[in-house]
N, C-alpha and C positions, 0 to 999 in steps of 0.2 A: 534395652536388649541389642546386642552387635550382632552385625552379619560376620561371618568367616572373614571380610575382608578388612573392616574396623579392629576386630581384632587383631587380624594380622599389623596392622599397621600400630597399634595401639601396644603391642610386645614389640617392634622393632623404636617407637619412639620411647620405650623404658628401659627398653637394652644398652649395653656398651659400645654396639653399634651406630647408634643414631647420631653420637657425633663424629664419625668416621662416612658416612655415608650423607652427613647435612640434612637431616631430618628435622624439622621443627612440626609445631604441631600446626602451625599458620601452611606451612607447606605439605602436610597431611588434610588437611580440610581443604586446600587448591585440588592435588591429585583425586579426591573423595567426590568434589562438588559435580561434577560429569554423572556420575555414577547416581548421584541423589536426584539429581533433575531430571533425569530418567525415568529411574522410578518412582519418582512422583509422579511426572506425564502418563506414565501407563497405568497408576495404581487408579488416576483421577480420569482418565477414557476408558480405563476398565468398569467404574463404578459409573460412569455416565450410560455408556452402551448395555451392559450387561444388569444391571440393577435394575428388573421389573418389581414393583410391589402389587401387590396382588388387590388394585381398589375395585 
């Protein structure tokens, strides 16, 4: 499942524009890494602080 940002990166990567803007797969991974880390931390913190099982 892709987010809109990932879909946009993949579209650029597979388009004829990729060589013009010097976009490689590793460059795409580097650009997406801060978002991935931020969303992962947000998910973990939300799970820790918001999940209250009924025990």
